[in-house]
C-alpha positions, 0 to 999 in steps of 0.5 A, a space after each residue: 200294066 205301064 199305063 195304070 194310075 198310082 193308086 192302081 200300082 200300088 194296088 196291084 203290088 198288095 195283091 201281088 200281080 206284079 212286082 217293083 222288079 218286074 214293074 221296074 224291068 218292064 219301065 227300062 224295056 219301054 225306054 229302051 223301045 223309046 230310044 229314038 225319042 230322046 227323052 232321057 240324057 241319064 237312065 239311071 238303070 242300075 240304080 233302079 233296079 237296086 231301088 226295086 228291089 229294095 221296095 219289093 223287100 219292104 213290099 214282102 214284110 208288110 213295111 211300105 215307105 208310102 203310097 209311092 213305094 216301088 213306083 219308077 219316076 224321072 227327073 228333069 235333069 235341072 234337079 241334083 241328084 246325088 251320085 247321078 250326073 245332072 247336066 242342065 243339057 249342057 255342055 258347062 256341066 256334061 260331067 258334074 255329079 251332084 254330091 245330095 238330092 234336091 229336096 224334092 227329090 229327096 221326099 220322093 226317094 223317102 216314099 221309096 220311089 225309084 228313080 229311073 233317069 234324067 231327063 231332056 230339056 233345053 239347055 239350062 230350061 231356056 227355051 220351050 220346045 225341049 230343042 236347044 239343049 246339048 244332047 239333041 232335041 226331044 220328039 213328041 211320043 204321039 209322032 209316032 202313034 201310026 195315026 198321025 203318021 196316016 194322016 199327015 203322010 208323015 215319015 217319023 224320023 223325018 217329019 216329027 212334032 216337036 214336044 214342048 219345053 222346057 221339060 220336054 223329056 219329062 212329058 215324054 217319058 210320062 206320056 209315052 209310059 216309060 215312068 209313071 210321073 216325072 219332076 219338071 221345072 216351071 218359070 214361064 211355062 215349062 211344065 204345062 206346055 210341053 204337059 199340053 202338048 204331050 197329052 199329059 196333066 202338068 201342074 205348076 204349084 203355088 210359088 212357095 208350095 214346093 222347095 227349090 233347093 237342089 234346083 239349078 235357078 234359071 230365074 229365082 223369082 220364078 222358078 217352081 218345081 213341076 209336076 208332070 202326071 197322067 191324071 189329076 188325082 196322081 198329081 193331087 198324090 205328088 203334090 201332097 207328098 211335095 209340098 211344105 216348108 224346107 229350111 234349105 228353102 228360105 220361099 217356102 211356106 207351111 203345107 195347107 192344113 187339109 188333105 190333097 185327096 181328091 173327091 170323086 164327086 166334085 160338084 161345079 155347081 158353086 163354081 165361078 169361072 172367069 175366062 179371060 177376054 185378052 186370051 184370045 190370041 193372035 194365032 191361035 187355031 181354030 181347034 184349040 179355041 172351040 175346045 175352049 168353047 166346048 169345055 166352058 159350056 161343058 162348065 155352064 150346063 153343068 151349073 158353074 157361073 161362067 163370065 168374061 173376066 180382064 187381065 188387062 196388064 196380062 198382055 205386057 207379061 212375056 215382054 215383062 218376063 224377058 227383062 227379069 230372066 235376062 237380068 237374073 240369068 246374067 247374074 245366075 251363070 255367073 257362077 259357071 266360070 270354070 273354077 269349081 266345077 263344070 267345063 273348063 277351058 284349055 286356055 291357060 293364057 290368062 284367068 280373063 281368058 279362061 273365064 271368057 272362053 269356058 264360058 263361050 266352049 260351055 254355053 250355046 247361043 241362047 244362053 250366051 244371048 240371055 246373059 248378054 241381055 240380062 247384063 245390059 238390062 242391068 247396066 247403071 243407065 238401063 237399071 231404071 228403064 228395063 228391070 225396075 220397069 219391068 218389075 213395076 208391071 209384073 205388080 200391075 199383072 199380080 194386081 189384075 189377078 187379086 182384082 179379079 179373084 177377089 171378085 168371088 172368081 174361083 179358076 180362070 179356064 184358057 187355053 194353055 198353048 195356041 195349037 197343037 205341037 208344031 213340026 220340028 222342021 216348022 218350029 226351028 225358023 223361028 229364033 229361040 225368044 220368037 218361039 218362047 213368046 208364041 209358046 207361053 203366052 197363056 203361061 206365062 202370065 201365072 209366074 209372074 204372079 207366082 199362083 198355081 196353073 194346071 195344064 189338063 188334056 181334053 182332046 186330039 187335033 184332027 193330025 191326032 195329036 194332043 190339045 190342052 186346056 189351063 187352070 189358073 187359081 188363087 194362091 194355095 188353091 192348088 187342091 181346088 185346081 186339080 179338083 175341077 181339072 180331075 172333073 174335066 178329065 172325067 168328061 172329055 175321056 181323053 185317051 193315053 197313047 197306047 189307048 189310041 193306037 189300039 182303038 185305031 188298030 181296031 177301026 174306031 177312030 178313037 178321039 180324032 177331030 173331038 173338038 167340038 164345033 170342028 168339022 
């Protein structure tokens, strides 16, 4: 039941096979069983049970609010939730309780979805491993699948692997079957990166399609609410509910007029797939490259037109993003001064001393470092050389995508990450910026151009860890992207953790080393 799709859960409710309250209790119990993952900062048990009971009453009366009525979901802890703490995994907001819901959260609650908890993350979403938050790192659920431990000799408590970031808690929550879907945020890959490493579908919608109202900002010009689910069809359902104009966010646009439901028999014969030659990046694992080649072959043999294309300026995307991110962080973080909300230092010798000490105590080294860098980039003598130049490079990256898509390309197929998940001990040897530049090399360009992109899990590595591929498309072609993702899903047969563990228990060695071309 916990591995059902959204439609299957709705049918189970209608047929009386399980009630929303029973399902909520199952998810809460599973969260307790998986506390070692540290996926949640706040579990809203009392609120969730209350919402589940209300959903159950509506279902019994035949008046459900919508397709999500009674279904548990989780929210990354940088989305505001009324009367529920929103911390951004930072000491600065450790005890902050918003008086309102983010628009995307409210839309889900309006459909009767059950908020089961707020998920862990990198502090203020600045990271790619979910290892840099004030509440400790998130552990990848696949670290605790018996086959991974057996093949690597890993001791789970000391040799576990990261789940990606910064939306790692949301990805871990969905992958570990504690929630049916989750909200993340995606500024440079923060939804797709953990989606790939945790073996779940992760969608970064077109910029402006979903409201950012109530999402505590990192980089306003790139931030997008992300959707993490177990299937492309589930992602389409959530996207259909969340998209559209919000008067509280001036960047939002009307939702496309066509329904978001995906066709089961999507045909790729008329699909033009581009393979960016610049994405054959240094450091890509043999297994990731082989899987990229394998899925490319699948598409071509099924009738899709596949050609190599060029996105020459994408190689500068990480450097461009670093300047723009730090500049906007310096501006956005200025609101956290200890006066109106959040942490306040006890230093009272002067207002300036209180400001300085509050921010030193409330922010970690990563956040403080980006603030300092951003202020440097924005200095009068540096503004043209850094900020303006980065904006120009961003335009060149966008022009590259526009040129490729105007030539007839429907989707671009690339890896999502360089490899499967790194061991925590190895990952934390590098500094945050170096890690982010390595982990976000494939995902970052879509944010620079404001384009939709989705990561879909396709195989397990020899270590028994997920590998995902990314599809990127023209603006507002989110539905087509999800249709292609579903087509890939149907042909690779990626397992859930429960399927994986059960098949290995029975000795079938399911999907290990499935990456074609790897022996």
